[in-house]
N, C-alpha and C positions, 0 to 999 in steps of 0.2 A: 233464679238466685241473683240478688242484687250485686252489682260489681262494686269493688272498693274504689276509693278515691285514687289510689295508686294505679289501678287498672284503667280508670278513666283518663288519668294523666298520660299513661302510655298510649292509649288509643288516640289521644289528641295529637300525638307525634307520628303515629304510624298509619293512620287512615290516609288513603290517597286524597289529594285535594280535588275539588271539583274541576279546577283547570287541568289537572293531570288526567283525570278521567276523560274529559272532553277531548283533550289532545290525542290520547291513545285511540279513542273511539273514532275520531276523525280520520286518522291514518289507516286504521284497520278497515273502515268503511271504504276508503279510497281503493285499497288493495283488493278487497272483495268485489267491488264494482268493476275494477279493471279486469280481474280474472273472468268475471261473467260476460262483460261486454266484448272484450278483445279475444278471449280464448274459449268462450262458451263453457267455462269450467266452474261448476258449483263448488263452493268452498265455505268454510266456517271458521270462526275464531273459537279456540278451545283453551283450556287451562284457566289459571286464576284470573286473567284479564276478562275472559268471557263470563266468569262467575262472580266477578266483583270482589274477589278475595285476595287481591294482591296488596302487599305492603308498600307504602309510599316509597318511591324510588326504584322499585323492582319493575323496570320497564321491559319485560320480556313478553313479546307478542308471538303467539303460536297460531299459525294459519294452516289448516289442513285442506288440501285440494282433493276433492272426491272424484274417484274414477269408478267406472262400472266393474263389478266383480268378475266378469268374464274376460277382462283384459289380461293378457299374459304378464307375468311378473316382470320380465325384462322390459316389456313395453311400458309398464307402469313406471319403472325407474327412469327409463330414457325420456319419456314424455313429461314426467313430473319434473325432472331436472331442467329440461328444455324450457318449460313454461316458467319455472321458478327463476331461472336466469333472465328470462325476458322481463319478469316483474322487477327484478333488482335493477336491470339496466334502465327500464322505464322511469323508475323513481330515483335514479342516480345514486344507488347504494353500492355497497361492496359485499362480497359473500365468499364463503369457503364451503366446499362440499364436505359433508360428514356422512356417516353411515350408521344406521341402526340395523333393521333387518333389510333395508334397502336405502339407497342414497337419499339425502335431503340437503337443502341449503340452509346454512346458518348465515343470516345477512344482517347488515347494519343499514337500516332505511331511516333517513332523517336521524333522529336521536334515539331510535329504538333498536334493541336486539330482536330480530325477527327470524323465527324458524318457519320455512316454507316446506311443508311435508306432504308428499303424495300418499294417499291411502285408498283402500277400497271402500265404496259406499255400500255396505251390507245392511241387511234388514235388522239384525240384532247382533249383540256381542257374541252370541253362541256360533255365529256364522263367519267369524273373522278369518281372514287368510294370512294376516300378519299381526304382530302385537300392536302396531300403531293403529290398526283399524278399530281397536277397542276405545281409544281415547275420546272420540266424539260422543260415545255413549256415556262416558263419565260426566261430560259437560251437560248432556241432556238430563242426567239423573240429578246432579247437584243443583243446577241453576234454579229450578222452581222451588227447591226445598230450603236453600241456604239463606234467603234474604233476612229472616228474623234473627239469624245467628252469625251474620257477616262479621260483626265486631268480635265475637268469640273466636271465630276462625282466625282473624287477624292476631288476636292475643296469643293463640296457640302457635301460630307460625313464628311470631317474634320470639316467643318463649323458647321454642326448639332451636331457632337460629342462634340466639344468644347462648344457649346451652351447648351448642356444637353438635346437635343431634339431628339437624335438618338436612335433608338431601338423601335421595335413594340411590345415588351413584355408588359404585363399588368401593370408592375410597372412603366415603362417609358411612355407608350402610345404615342410614338413618330413616327419618320420616319424610315421605313425599308430601307434597301439597295436598294431593287427593286424599291420602291417608289422614292427614290432619282434619280435613273437612268432614270425612266420614265419621271420625271420632267425635267431633263436635255435634254432628247430627244425632249420632247414636246416644250420647250421654246428655244432650240437651243444653250444652253450653260449656264454657271454659272451666268454671268453678266445679260443676259436677264431675267433669272429666278429671280434674286435679284430685278430687276426693276419691274417685274410683281407682285411678292409676296408682295411688299410694299403696294399694293392696294387690296390684297385679302380681302374678306369678308366671313363670314360663308355662306355656300351654294354654294361656288365656284365649278363649274363643269368643269372637264377636261376629254375629251373622245377622246383619240388619234386615234382610228379607227372609230369613229363616228358610233358605233354599240350598244349603250346602249339599253337594253330591259326592264328596270325597273327603278323605282325611288329609291333614297337613302336618308336617313335622316341625315347622318353624316355631320359635318361642312365642310370638304373638300372631294370632290368626284373625284377620278381618276379611271375611268372605266378600268378594266384590259383588255389590248388589246388581251389577249388570252381567255377571258371569259367575255361576256357582262353582266353577272349577278353578277359580283363581283366588289366591291369597294376596290382597293388596299390600300386606305387611311382609311379603316374602323377602324383600331386600333388607329388612330390619334385623340387625344382628342381635345376639343375646346381650352383648356388652352395651350397645346403644340403648336397647330396651331398659336395661338395669340402670344406666346413667339417667334415663328419663325418670325412672322411679325415684332415684336419688334426688333429682331436681325437684320433683313435685313434693316430696317429703320435706325437703329443706324450705321450699316456698311456703308450705302450710305452716311450718314452725316459725318462720321469720320472713314474711314478704318484704321485698325491697326492689328498687328499680334495677338493681344489679342483675336480676333474673331476666330482664328484657333489654339489657345493654350489651351489644356485641363487643367483645374484647378486641382491642387492636392487637395484631400479631406481635409477639415478643421475639426479639432476636437474641441469639447467643453468640458472644464474641469468641475468638480463638482462646483468649485467656480464661474465659468462663468455662470453656470446654476442658482446658488443662486442669483448672481447679476442681471441676466436677469429677474428673477421672482420679485425681489425687485423693479426693475425699472418699470416693466410693471404692478405690483400690481395685477396679476392674480393668479389663482390657477391651479396647474398641477396635473393630475391624470393619472396613467398608469396601464393598465391591462396586465398581461403577462400570457401565457399559452403555452402548448406544441404545436409546429408547426404540423399541420395535415400532414400526410404522403402522400402528393401529390405534383405535380410539381407546380412551381410558377404561371403558367398561370391558374391553377385551384384555388389555395389558395388566391392569391392576390385580385381577384375580390370579394371573399367571405370576406376577411378582410375589404375591402372598404364598402361592403354592411353592415357588422356588425358595422362599425364606424357610418354610417348614422343612423342605427336603434337605437343604444345606445344614440347618440346625440339627436335624436328625443325624446327618453324616458327622457333624462335629461331636455330637454326644456319643456316637458309636466308637469314635476314636479317642474318647476320654476327655474331651473339652466340654466343660459345663456352661451352657448358655443361660444367661439371666433373662435377657429380653432381646427382641429383634424388631426391626421396622423397615419400611421401604418407602421410596420416594420416586415418583414418575415425573421427570422434567421433560421439556420439549425435545431436548436433544440427548440428554443423559439420564439414565435411571440408576438408582442405588439400592443395594441391600446392606443393611446395617446389623451387626452382631455385637452384643456386649457379653463378654465371657468372664467367668470367675477365674480362669487360669489360661495362660498362654502356652504353657509347656506341660508335658506329661513324661513320666519315666519311660525308658525304652521297653521295659518289660510289662506285659499284660497277661493276666490269668485267663485261660479259656477253659470252662468247665464242660466236660463231656458227659456221656451217658453212664448209668450205673454199670458196674462190672457184670452183673447178672443179665443185662440186656445184650445177649450174645452177639447177634449179627452187627448191631450198631457199635457195640464196644470194640469188636474186632476191626471194623472199618476205621474207627477213631484212632486206635493204636497204630494201624498200618499207615494212615495218612501222616501222622506226626513222626513215625520212624523215618519216613522218606523226607520230611521237611526240615529236619535238624533243628528242633526247638532249643531254646535256652535251657529248659529243664523239662523232664518228663518224657512221655506220659508217666504219671504216678497216681496212686490211689489215695483218695482223701475222703473220709466219710462215705466210703462205698462207691464213689464215682471217680472216673478218670479225670485228671486235671493235667493241663499242659501250660507252661509259661513260654510265651513266644515274644518275638520282637515286634514292636509296633511299626507300621509303615511310616507313620508321621509322629514326631515328638514335639513339633511346634505347630501351633494353629496356622501361622502364616504359610508354612510349607503346604499344608493341606489346602488352604484357601487359594493358593497359587497354582495348584496342580490340576491336571485334566480330569482327575477323579471327580471334580464337581460336575463335569459334563455327563457323567454316568448316573448322577442323582436324578430323582423324579422332578426335574425342572418343568416349568411351563414351556410349551412348544416354541413360542416366539422368543421367549427369554433364552432358551438354549441356542436358537439360531443366532441371536445377537451375541451371546457369549462365545460361540464358536469362532466369531470374528476376532474376539479378544476382550479381555477385561483388565482393569487396573485394581490392584489391592492397596489400600491405605490403612494405616494403623495409628492409634493414638491421636495426637493433635493434628496430624497430617490429614485426618479425615475431614477436617473443617474446610469449608469454602464459604464465601459470601452467599452463594445461592442456597446453601443449606443452613443458614443461620437460624431461620424460623423452625426448620425441621428439627434441629438439635435442641432448641429451646423447648419444643413440645415433647421431645423424647426425655430430656433430663428433668424437666419440671412437671412431669405428668402427674395429674391428680383428677379425681372425679369432678365433674362440673359443679355438682352441689357442694362438694368439699371446698372447691376453689372459692365459691361465693361466700360460704360460711367463714372462711379464713379472712376474706376481705372485710366482712362485717366485724371481725375481732380487731382489726388494725385501727 
């Protein structure tokens, strides 16, 4: 399918320049050669740089150091980090140690962000000993197939980045680069994918090699061509999938450069927060506590789990939650709750069993005879009812109490909150560090809707 002039204009901006390609290749060749000559360590470049599918300016270099599969896991980690640090020192770079299934180095070498990752050199993706062992096979699969469709892959990556649905990390829950490339290969280009995705529904199954060996529960299933037991789209949430569908439908209806232009972060001032709360008539509460000392892929799911647990606790106590959100900072993380009410009456009805449910009815009556309720137990429509005093009549009292620690919080979040947390409300929730976070919260809209509104202005 012929690309439009708009898409060709976008490509002219996002294709890596020949100088950029030569520069990255020269540095990667130097590192690969050094690993071979100085450490007798075979290695390979993986990811979008290896496949030629990186967008201009995305200078992320991923080098995997290959170790024999019979090496113990602890030795792999220790030797891999030792060699990686030697590489960084040799090239005069800087690095921080990070952790996936085992440690790796995230380095700055010259002007490139470089991940130096130890992995096992296994014969096939079915023999992997850790998740990272699969990555080299992705590169081996994509590299010979993608050349005729590199431009289409670039368009899709830029389209998903501009739409805010690119990235398989737990905060984004979107499309990985590998997933984008597989979709382009499967559908045969950017435009055919756009046409097909407009009709996607949850449960959509794509199996490029027709070798699936199990069922999957995720909304989009793209069976890994190198591993029939893995869904490449497992990290893609239902919301991100639906936002992509919205985007492609809006693009089909009215293509514009806005679908490929990444929006600059918008900030929310304290005054804007005050006005938003006055306009909405809602109550805002923010819990902040020390960020657990783990990588985002560990902490963010626990923040979300904690949001749900505390929102359920609020609801059980009569406080109606409109929306929630979380933010993981380097030092401080926050849980945000927007409520429709900040107070509830002291009395709450508790409905018990039917009178004819003998044993349970007797237990219910006996319990509240001993507890001195405000009223009851009495019979209403054949069931026992009791009116009791709520433990909390103000949301702030509940959110300040140790009752939170008994909710189903994430393990590391609970440990951090056991040290202590601060509760803020209303305009006091605002800080400069959260200005963008609040803008995204209060000005939330679907990515396609946002672009359509821009077109109407």
